[in-house]
N, C-alpha and C positions, 0 to 999 in steps of 0.2 A: 061208857063207853065215849060219848058223848066230852067229861076232862079228858082222856088222852087225847084228842083229837086236840085237846080244844090247847093246856101243856106242850104236843108237838107241836101244834103250829105256835105256841109263842118261841121254841126256841129256834125255832126255825126263821122265825123272825130280828130277831136275838140275833141271832148265828151271821144273815144277813148285814143288822145296818153294823156289824165291825168288819165286816169283810169292805160293806161302801166306808164305811170313815177309810178306813185302814192305806186302802188305796186309790180310793179319788179326794183326799182332805184337800180342800184349799186355801181352807184356816190357814195353814201355814205362811206362815211368812217371809223373807228369802230374804237373807241374811247382805248386806254388802260386802262382798269380798275387801280386803284389803290387807296394799300389798304389805309384806314384810316388812318394810323400810316409815313405815309412817305408825306413826305413837302420837296417843292423844293426849295436843299440849295444854296444859293449866292458863298459859300464861294466852293464847289463841283463843283458846275454849273449841279448838273443837281441830278434829286429826293428825296430820299436817305428816307428810315426810318426813327425815331425819337427814341429817348429814353428817359422816363420820370424820376428827380431827381430830388428829394423835391420837385415833385408841378412845375417840372417848364419841356420843354423840349431842349431835346439839339441832332443838328446833332450829329447821330450812325457813324458816318466818321469820322468826326474831329473834335465835339462838341460843334459847332456856333451853339451860344442863337435862339431856335427859339421866344417864349418866351409859357405863362402861360395856355392858348385857343391851340387847332388845328382847 
């Protein structure tokens, strides 16, 4: 009889821990939302806004070519 109580308590505790982890997880890092026009520039080594010129995209800081699609 004690074994059944121990097993029931174990599964109840595991269920509670899973519930707490799913709904109250504070370790999730909030991602910085980027503008759709921000791309990583390998010259500036940071994410910078891009400018469009003649259908091609360039870094707004240094002018590095990023291609035709964002």
